[in-house]
N, C-alpha and C positions, 0 to 999 in steps of 0.2 A: 839780161846783163846784171851783174852783181853791183851793189852800191859802191864798192871800192873803185869801180870804173867811172863813177860820176866825177865831174870836175867842179870843185868848189868855186863859188862866185862870191866875192866880197865887194861891197860898195867902196867908194873913194875913201871913206873914213876908216876902213878896215873891218867894218861889221859884216859878218857872214849873213847873206840874205837868201842863200839857196845853193842849188847845184844845177849844172848843165849835164843832162844825160844824152850821150851820143845816140842818135837813132837815124839810120840811113845816112843821107847827106846833110842832116841837120842836127839840132840840139833841142831837147825838150827841157824847158825851164821847170825846175822842181823846187817847191817852197820848203821851208824849214820843218813842216809837218810831213814831208815826203809826198805831197800831192802834186801831180802834173798840173801846171797852170796854163798850158797851151799845147797844141800839137807841135811837132818838130818845126823849128824856125831856123833861120840863119843865125850865126853866132851873135852878131851885133843886136839883132832884134830880141833874142833870148836874154841877153845881158840887160838891155834896156827894160824889158818887162820885169825882171827881178829887181832892178834898181827902183822902178816905179812902185812895185809892190811893197818893198821895204819890209819892216817887221811889225808894223802897227797892228796887223791882224791878230798877232799873238795876244794882245791885250783885250780882244773882244770876248764876250761871254760865249760859251758853247753849251750844247746840250748833249750829254752822253746818254745813250740808250743802254740800259742794263739788260742782262740776259733775259729777264722776264718781260722786257719791252717797256718798263717804266722809265720815264725820262728823269734825268738827274742833271741839274745845272752845275756847270763847272767852269773854271778858268785855268789857263795854263800858268804855272809858276816856274817851270823849267822846261827847256827844250834842248835836247842834245842828241847827237847821233849815237846810236848804240855801238858798243864795242864789236858786235858781230856784224854790223852793217858796213 
């Protein structure tokens, strides 16, 4: 399934917190980094999971592994859906 088929989910204050990807009879909650956060759930459960997840995880430090395997500490400063997605 192409990303354009994902359904955007925003919390009550209007902040986008992820997407719902249709899968079978359910919806897979997908975070702002494009990661599946659970297997397919019913609509309401997937919405609740994304609302609870929020966006706080974006402020956490991450470790990027370079091509040579060396770790590199990093933090996200911008998160956006690509134009091709």
